[in-house]
C-alpha positions in Angstrom: -115.6 -17.0 -23.2 -112.5 -15.0 -24.4 -111.3 -14.4 -27.9 -107.9 -15.6 -28.9 -106.5 -14.1 -32.1 -104.2 -16.6 -33.9 -101.8 -15.4 -36.6 -100.7 -18.2 -38.8 -97.5 -17.7 -40.7 -96.4 -20.3 -43.4 -92.6 -20.3 -43.0 -91.9 -21.1 -46.7 -93.0 -17.6 -47.6 -89.9 -16.3 -45.8 -87.4 -18.4 -47.8 -86.7 -15.6 -50.3 -86.2 -13.1 -47.4 -83.6 -15.1 -45.4 -80.9 -12.8 -46.8 -82.7 -9.8 -45.2 -83.0 -11.4 -41.8 -80.0 -9.5 -40.3 -81.7 -6.2 -41.1 -85.2 -7.3 -40.0 -84.4 -8.9 -36.6 -82.7 -7.7 -33.5 -79.1 -9.0 -33.3 -79.8 -11.6 -30.6 -82.7 -13.1 -32.5 -80.6 -13.2 -35.7 -77.8 -14.9 -33.9 -80.2 -17.4 -32.5 -81.5 -18.1 -36.0 -78.1 -18.6 -37.4 -77.1 -21.2 -34.8 -79.5 -23.6 -36.6 -77.8 -25.6 -39.3 -80.9 -26.7 -41.2 -82.6 -24.1 -43.4 -86.0 -25.2 -42.3 -85.1 -24.7 -38.6 -83.8 -21.2 -39.5 -87.1 -20.4 -41.3 -89.1 -21.4 -38.3 -86.9 -19.3 -36.0 -87.1 -16.4 -38.4 -90.9 -16.7 -38.5 -91.3 -16.9 -34.8 -89.0 -13.8 -34.4 -91.1 -11.8 -36.8 -94.3 -12.8 -35.0 -92.7 -11.8 -31.7 -92.0 -8.4 -33.1 -95.6 -8.1 -34.2 -96.8 -9.1 -30.8 -94.5 -6.6 -29.0 -95.8 -3.6 -31.0 -92.5 -1.8 -30.6 -92.3 -2.3 -26.8 -89.4 -3.9 -24.8 -89.3 -7.7 -24.7 -88.0 -9.6 -21.6 -88.0 -13.2 -20.7 -89.0 -15.1 -17.5 -86.9 -17.8 -15.9 -88.5 -20.4 -18.2 -87.5 -18.4 -21.3 -91.0 -17.3 -22.1 -91.0 -13.9 -23.9 -93.1 -11.2 -22.2 -94.1 -7.6 -22.9 -95.6 -5.5 -20.1 -99.3 -5.0 -20.6 -99.6 -7.5 -23.4 -100.7 -11.2 -23.5 -99.4 -13.4 -26.2 -97.6 -16.7 -26.9 -95.7 -18.4 -29.8 -95.3 -21.8 -31.2 -94.0 -23.5 -34.4 -94.0 -26.9 -36.1 -93.4 -28.2 -39.6 -94.4 -25.5 -42.1 -96.0 -23.0 -39.7 -95.3 -20.6 -36.9 -98.2 -19.2 -34.9 -98.9 -16.3 -32.6 -101.7 -16.2 -30.1 -102.9 -12.9 -28.6 -105.6 -12.3 -26.0 -106.6 -9.9 -23.2 -105.3 -12.3 -20.4 -102.7 -15.0 -20.0 -102.7 -17.2 -23.1 -100.7 -20.3 -24.3 -100.6 -21.9 -27.7 -99.1 -25.0 -29.2 -99.1 -26.2 -32.8 -98.0 -29.7 -34.0 -97.8 -31.4 -37.3 -99.7 -34.7 -37.0 -97.0 -37.2 -37.9 -96.7 -40.8 -36.7 -95.8 -40.9 -33.0 -93.5 -43.3 -31.2 -93.7 -45.6 -28.1 -93.2 -42.6 -25.8 -97.0 -41.8 -26.2 -97.9 -43.9 -23.1 -95.6 -41.9 -20.8 -96.9 -38.6 -22.2 -100.5 -39.3 -21.2 -102.4 -39.9 -18.0 -104.3 -43.2 -17.6 -107.7 -41.5 -18.5 -106.1 -39.8 -21.5 -104.6 -43.0 -22.8 -107.9 -44.8 -22.3 -109.7 -42.1 -24.4 -107.0 -42.5 -27.1 -107.3 -46.2 -27.3 -111.1 -46.0 -27.7 -110.5 -44.9 -31.3 -109.8 -47.8 -33.6 -108.9 -45.8 -36.7 -105.2 -45.1 -36.7 -105.5 -41.7 -38.4 -108.2 -40.5 -35.9 -106.2 -42.0 -33.0 -103.2 -39.9 -34.2 -105.3 -36.8 -34.2 -106.5 -37.6 -30.7 -103.0 -37.9 -29.4 -101.9 -34.6 -30.9 -105.1 -32.9 -29.5 -104.1 -34.2 -26.0 -100.4 -33.2 -26.5 -101.1 -29.6 -27.7 -103.7 -29.2 -24.9 -100.9 -30.0 -22.4 -98.4 -27.8 -24.1 -100.7 -24.8 -24.4 -101.8 -25.2 -20.7 -98.2 -25.2 -19.3 -97.2 -22.3 -21.6 -100.2 -20.3 -20.5 -99.2 -20.9 -16.9 -95.7 -19.7 -17.9 -93.2 -22.0 -16.1 -93.0 -25.1 -18.4 -93.4 -28.7 -17.4 -93.0 -28.6 -13.6 -94.6 -32.0 -13.7 -94.0 -34.7 -16.2 -96.5 -34.7 -19.1 -98.0 -38.0 -17.9 -99.0 -36.3 -14.6 -100.9 -33.4 -16.3 -104.5 -34.1 -17.3 -106.6 -31.9 -19.6 -109.6 -34.2 -19.6 -112.4 -34.0 -20.5 -111.5 -33.0 -24.0 -115.0 -32.3 -25.2 -117.2 -29.6 -23.7 -116.4 -26.3 -22.1 -115.0 -27.4 -18.7 -112.2 -25.4 -17.2 -109.0 -27.3 -16.2 -107.5 -27.0 -12.8 -103.7 -26.6 -13.0 -101.1 -25.1 -10.6 -103.9 -23.6 -8.5 -105.7 -21.8 -11.3 -108.4 -22.6 -13.8 -107.8 -22.7 -17.6 -110.0 -23.2 -20.7 -108.6 -24.9 -23.7 -109.8 -25.1 -27.3 -108.3 -26.8 -30.4 -108.3 -26.3 -34.2 -107.3 -28.7 -36.9 -106.2 -27.9 -40.5 -104.2 -29.5 -43.3 -102.6 -32.2 -41.1 -101.9 -29.8 -38.2 -103.6 -29.2 -34.9 -103.2 -26.2 -32.6 -104.6 -25.7 -29.1 -104.9 -22.5 -27.2 -105.3 -22.1 -23.4 -106.7 -19.1 -21.7 -106.6 -18.4 -18.0 -110.1 -18.3 -16.3 -112.2 -18.6 -19.5 -112.9 -20.9 -22.4 -111.1 -19.5 -25.5 -112.7 -18.8 -28.8 -110.1 -19.2 -31.5 -110.0 -16.9 -34.5 -107.4 -17.8 -37.1 -105.9 -15.3 -39.6 -103.0 -15.6 -42.1 -100.1 -13.3 -41.2 -99.7 -10.0 -43.1 -96.4 -9.2 -44.8 -94.1 -9.1 -41.8 -91.0 -8.5 -43.9 -92.1 -5.1 -45.0 -90.0 -2.7 -42.9 -91.3 0.5 -44.6 
């Protein structure tokens, strides 16, 4: 089992610091943030950029062909949804996805394999069924983000079953462990190459303090 450190950043705490973003972020990240029209989208981008700087520890950041940020010698991944941005850090390849558990649409069938869809439909309670769907979806996202090249297959062709237990998942010729955590209407999943992850969640420190 491998430890995955999750830093959880509520994006609303950055609202009063939006005016400082130009001085807190590298120019390219600030420009990316300002391309968003909605303030909530800017907050999420701002939060993710601050978490990226935390993960990089002052080292150079580069991006692979799928757009995944990388730092030599460090293993981390980022995600955001709704009111939160998250950073996952580990000692080997890691992927993370967070989703706000809002009502989903008809596309759910195409997003799941037959066995996943069957497991979903076994739950009669709509709220619990919604949680099951987002557990499956974040597992898929964290898996492909850990692998590092995005959805080379359609989501409906990628299975992360069984959900329960500590079984490793075979994907793209490698084995991955996946674990999930739910809180306040959100769910996040983290994937770790070669081992089952143990998630430890912490609230972010003051990432706007440049002193």
